[in-house]
N, C-alpha and C positions, 0 to 999 in steps of 0.2 A: 487471534484473529489476523488474517493476512492484511498487512498494511502496505504502503507503497513499496518498501524494500522487498517484501516477500513476493508481491505481484511482479516486480521487476525481475526477480530471480526466476519466477515461473515463465516470464516472457523470454528470457534468455534460454531457458530449458526448451521451450517449444521451438524457438528459432534453430537451435542446434540439433533437434531431433525430428521435427515433423514437417519441414518445408518440402515442396516440390514432390509430393507423393500423392497421386490421384486417390480420391476418396471413393471407396466402393460401396460403403453402407454406413449408416449411423444407427447404433443400437441405443435405445432410450428405455431405461428401466422405469423411470418415473417422469411422466410427461408434465407434471406440475413444475418441474425445474426449467421448463422451456418458456421463453417469452415470445416465441414464434411457433405457430402451428406445426406439429410434428411432420405432417405430410409436405408442408411447404419447405421445411428445413431439409427433409430428405430429397425432395425434387430439385431444390436449388443447389445443393452441395454435392450430390452424387456426380462423380466425374470431374469435380473441381479439385484444385490444389491450393494449399496455403502457400503464399508467396512472400509474406512479410508481416511484421507486427508493429503495433504502436501501443504505448501505455500512457494513460492520463490518470494520475492519481491511482485509485484502486481498480480502475477499469482497464481491461486488456482487450484490444481490438486485433483481429487477425484478418488480413486482406487475402482475398483469393485471386485466382487468375481471371476472374470475371469482374470487371468494374461494377460497383453498385451492390456487390455481394460481400458483406463483411460480417464476420462472426464477432459477437460481443460476449465476453466472459466476465462475470463478477463472482469472486470467490467467497462471498459471504463471510462466515465466521471461521470455517475450517477447510475451505476448498483447496484442491491441489491437482497436479497433473502427473500422469505416469505413462511413459512410452514403453511398450512391451511387445514381445512377439506373440502372435495369436496361438502358438503351440503351447503356451503356458496358461495357467488359470488366470481368469480376469481378476485384477486387483480388488481387494475389498473396498467397497463404497464407490467403485467406478460405475456410477449410475448412468453416465452418458459416455459412449465409446465411439470414436471415429475410427473406422476400419479402413486401412489403406490397401491398395492392390498389391503391394510388395510383401504382404503377410504380417506387417506390423500394425499396431493399434495405438491410439492415443486415448487414454482414459481420463475423464474429468471426474475427479473424486469429490463426492458430496456427502461427507459423514453425517452432517446435521440437517441437510436438505434446505439450507438457506442460500445455496449457490444458484446461479442462473446462467443460462446460455440462450442466445437468440441471434437473429439476423438484423442488421441495420444497413442502410444504403449510404449514409454519409456521416463521418465521425463528427465533424464540426456541428452539423445540425443536431446530432444526438446530444452533444455536450451543451449546446445552447438550450435545448429543450429540457434537459435535466438540471440546468443551472450549475454546471460544474466549472469551476474556475481553472486558472492555469496550473499546470503540474508543479509540484514542489521543487523539482530539479530544473524546471524551465522558466519559472517566474523571474522577471528582472527586478532590480532594486526599485526602479521607478514605478513599476506596476504594483509591487508590494507596498510601497509608500502610499500610493493612491488608494489601494484597497484597505489598508490599515487605518489611515488618517480619517477616513470618512465614518469610522465606527466609534461610538461613545461607550461601547461595552468593554468589559475586561478583556485583556489581550489573550488569555488562554482560550475562552470560548470563541473568540474571533478567529484564531488560528485553526480551531477544530471545524470551523464552518467550511465545507467543501466548495462553497461559492467564492470564498476568499482565496484559499490555496487548496488545491486538490491533493489528497493523499496523506495528510498529517493526522495520525491517530493520537490517542491519549498519551501514551508513553513517549511518543516522538515529540509532542509539543512540550511536555515536561523537560525533556532532554534539550530541546532547542532553547527554551527559556533559560535553563541552567547554563548552557554554554554561552549564551548571549548576556548572562547576568541581568536578566529582567524578571521582576516579580510577576507571578501569574495573575495578580489582581491589579496591576497597573492598567489604567484606562488606555485603550488603543490609540485614541486621538491625542494623547499627551506624549507619545514616544518622540524622542528627538531624532534628528537625522542620523546621528551616530548610533543610537540604539537600533534604528531600523536597519542600518548597514550591518551591525553586529547580528541582528536577527536573520538577515538574508544569508550571511556567511554561515551562521549556525545551522540553518535549514540544510544547506548543501553539505556541511560537514557531517551532520547526523545521518542524513539519508545515504550519502556515499559510504560512510563507515558501516552502516547496517548492511548495505549491499555487498561491500567488500568481505564482510565476515559472515555472509549468508544468514543474517539474523540469528546467529548463534551467540546468545547474550554473554556467555562466560568468556568469549573471546574478545569482547569489546574492550577498548582501552580502559585502564584503571581510573582515568580521570573522567569517566562517564558516570552520570547519575543512575543509569539503568540498574546497576547492581543493587541499589537499595530495595528494589522490588522483589528480590529473592526468587526470581524465576528460574535461575540456574545456579550452578556452583559459583561461589565468589572467587575472584582472581586474587584476593588478598590472603596472606598467611594468617593474619589476625581475624578471628571469626566475627568480631564486632566491627571491623573497619568499614564495611560497606554501609554502615548506618550513619557515617559522618562524611562531611564534605571532603572530597579528595584534595581540594586546594587549600582550604583554611581550617579544616578539621572540626568545624562546628557541626553539631548534631543536625541531621536533615529533619525538617519538619514535614508532617503529613497533614493535609487539610482537604476540604472539598471545595472546588471552584467550578461554578457552572454545572453543578451536579456530578462532577467527575473527581475521583480520587486524584490528589495532586501532591507531588513531592517537590520541595525546593529548599535551598539554603537560605536561612533568614539573615545571614550576615552579608553574603555577596549579592543576593537578590532582594535588596531592600526596596521598600515601596516609596516611590517618589511622591 
């Protein structure tokens, strides 16, 4: 599932491929993927150009050369982008295609049809309406403190709440708590100033690392918890090493917190 790092990578991809190219047509294979009426989308975007992007959490916003016309993309579970020349076959699952006057196209790939595209007029109004909090890479220590301290729930589901911090998915929260040495079942309102500072630093560390390595899990540093999930080849020579804490070598525990599969080190992430 595209999390904040994957959406940031897609944002950078769109920025480097698709800006300042007039749109000649929009091909939509499945109109159920649109949050704006197809004819309205076509009418308002034809002749327009993408001129910049903004990402908040898992939401990508693309500004056009017309104020008040902004494309909103949500990548659902498997969404992606592909920029290609119109002379080659349309990519598989490119169910929405922006055709540019220069002969190139931008395909919005929707393999499982959970992805969505539509138009909005104002980003801040959209975020307020959807109750989306500050982006994980933009939130300040003070804002994080304010958001976390008001919650009496367990810290893991609190961090998964997009109203608290936008863009943190399940594996990211596990990794953040591991790097910050905080137990996933500690109550949010009991975190000390030092713990919240560690939490803030860990959020930035994990997100920037994932972006740096383009979310290729096997390339993540060996002191990251992600390897226990066995989503990719282990970076360790020992085939069992990924099952143990890379710092203290205690076996990583698996549990369910807030209804989500959770991994943590019971020695370093002890419950206060």
